[in-house]
Structure formats: structure tokens, C-alpha cells
C-alpha positions in Angstrom: 76.5 115.9 127.6 80.3 116.2 127.2 82.2 118.3 129.7 83.7 121.6 128.6 87.3 121.3 127.3 88.5 124.0 129.7 87.0 122.4 132.8 89.6 121.9 135.5 89.7 119.6 138.5 90.7 120.2 142.1 91.1 118.4 145.4 90.1 120.3 148.5 91.1 119.0 151.9 89.0 119.4 155.1 89.3 117.7 158.5 85.9 115.9 158.9 85.6 116.9 162.5 85.7 120.6 161.3 83.7 120.3 158.1 82.9 116.9 156.4 81.3 115.9 153.2 78.1 115.2 155.2 78.2 118.8 156.5 78.4 120.0 152.9 75.4 117.9 151.9 73.5 119.2 154.9 74.3 122.9 154.2 71.6 125.0 152.5 71.4 124.0 148.9 74.4 121.7 149.7 76.6 124.7 149.1 79.2 126.5 151.1 82.0 129.0 150.8 85.5 127.4 151.0 87.0 129.9 153.3 89.9 130.0 155.7 92.7 128.9 153.3 95.9 130.7 154.5 98.5 129.4 152.1 99.6 131.7 149.2 99.9 128.9 146.6 96.4 127.6 147.5 95.1 131.2 147.6 96.5 131.8 144.1 94.6 128.7 142.8 91.4 129.9 144.3 91.9 133.5 143.1 93.2 132.9 139.6 92.5 129.4 138.4 89.3 127.9 140.0 86.3 128.7 137.9 82.6 128.0 138.1 81.9 124.5 136.7 85.2 123.0 137.8 85.1 119.7 139.5 86.2 119.1 143.1 87.3 116.0 145.0 86.3 116.4 148.6 89.1 114.9 150.7 88.9 114.1 154.4 92.3 114.9 155.9 93.7 114.2 159.4 91.3 111.4 159.7 91.5 107.6 160.1 91.4 106.8 157.4 92.0 109.8 155.3 90.5 109.8 151.8 88.1 111.0 149.2 84.4 111.0 150.2 82.8 112.4 147.1 82.7 115.2 144.5 81.5 118.8 144.4 81.5 121.6 141.9 82.7 125.1 142.0 79.6 127.3 141.8 81.3 130.7 142.2 84.7 131.9 141.0 87.2 133.1 143.6 86.4 136.2 145.6 87.8 137.9 148.7 87.6 135.8 151.9 85.7 138.0 154.3 86.5 135.8 157.3 89.9 137.4 157.3 88.4 140.7 158.1 86.4 139.5 161.2 88.5 139.7 164.4 86.1 137.2 166.1 86.8 134.6 163.3 89.5 131.9 163.8 90.8 132.8 160.3 91.2 136.5 161.0 94.2 138.2 159.5 94.8 141.8 160.5 96.8 142.5 157.4 93.8 141.7 155.1 91.0 144.2 154.6 88.1 144.8 152.3 89.9 147.4 150.3 93.1 145.3 150.3 92.1 141.6 150.4 94.9 139.0 150.8 92.9 135.8 151.0 90.3 134.4 148.6 87.7 131.7 148.6 85.3 129.9 146.2 81.8 128.5 146.7 81.3 124.7 146.2 78.2 122.6 145.9 78.0 118.8 146.7 77.7 116.7 143.6 78.1 113.0 144.4 78.9 111.0 147.5 81.0 108.1 146.5 79.5 104.6 147.0 82.9 103.6 148.3 85.1 105.9 150.4 88.6 106.0 148.7 91.2 105.8 151.4 94.7 107.1 151.0 96.5 103.7 151.2 94.2 102.4 148.4 94.9 105.4 146.2 98.6 104.8 146.5 98.3 101.5 144.5 96.5 102.9 141.5 98.8 103.3 138.5 96.7 106.1 137.0 97.4 108.2 140.1 101.2 107.7 140.2 101.8 111.4 139.5 98.9 112.8 141.5 99.9 115.8 143.7 98.1 114.3 146.7 100.4 111.2 146.6 103.7 113.1 146.3 105.9 112.9 149.4 105.7 116.1 151.4 102.6 117.4 149.6 100.4 119.2 152.1 98.5 121.8 150.2 94.8 122.0 151.1 93.9 123.0 147.5 95.5 121.0 144.8 95.1 120.6 141.0 94.0 117.2 139.7 94.6 116.0 136.1 91.7 114.9 134.0 92.9 111.2 133.9 93.3 111.2 137.7 89.7 112.6 138.0 88.4 109.9 135.7 90.1 107.1 137.5 88.9 108.4 140.9 85.3 108.7 139.6 85.4 105.1 138.5 86.8 104.0 141.8 84.2 106.0 143.7 81.4 104.3 141.8 82.8 100.9 142.7 84.5 100.2 139.3 88.1 99.1 139.0 90.3 101.8 137.7 92.6 99.6 135.7 95.9 98.0 136.6 97.4 98.6 140.0 101.0 99.2 140.9 102.9 96.4 142.5 105.6 98.4 144.1 
């Protein structure tokens, strides 16, 4: 069945010692809320742009090696991040409240663990990924848009297929 034309794609970063792809798979119904994001641009993506049915690349950051472990799917549009209202939560923000939420989250469900972990150094050599936000110098956002051709190339790589020509630079 073809994917909807308006489906979008995202990359979500998580440190695997905090929450890994294995943790997502082990969660009830392999689903979790993606909470604790405290960057306004990432918040805006979650609040305004991420929609149920969108695809997600699950990226292990601050790891050796860093890279993409698998895919997930957005299963709930953005909604207020209630962890910001809980003083005992590490993501508490006293400026955010239920009547005036500042931060948002989405719910994701694990879709496919890649046969091959896609490490960051390997991604840098793929021509189809030359413009990918993840690979831009200084790009540190934990929530990033992914273009459809980048998504397609990464899915091929994750299943063990070659994505096409590699860069030689």
C-alpha cells in the first residue's frame, strides 16, 4: 500500500543509556511518549508539524558509535508535555503549567529494528544524505526533519541494501 503523500519523516535522538531503541521495543505496546524536549525549534516541530502516521528514525546519540538503530511511527500528534509540570521530574519547568503549556511531546511506536546499525561515520559517505540535517556541521537538534529521499536511502541501508553511489570526499 503506498504511503500518504503528506507523510513526513523525522529523526529523534536519544542517548541509549537513558532510553534506547531496545527500551522502546520493550515498552508496553512498544510505545512511549517522547517527552523532555527543551528546545524551542524542536518543540515547534512536535507541536505544529509532527502528525500521526509520520515516520521516525530512532538515533542513538552520545554513544560509541552513534547512529540509527531503527524506525518508529508517530501514533499521537503533539500535545502538552506534562513532565514540565512535575517538580520531581528532571524535565520540570516552573514557567510551564497545564493552563499555559510551553513544551510539547508526541507518542511513538517502534516499527522496525534495522538489520544493520547505521553508524554516523558510514552515513557521512552516502551521496543521497549529503544535505541531511543530521550531517550538517553544528547541527545538534534532538528532533529533525528528514527528506523523503533520505528516508528511502536509510531504509535501504538498514535492511542491508546498498543505497547507491557513495561520496569519495
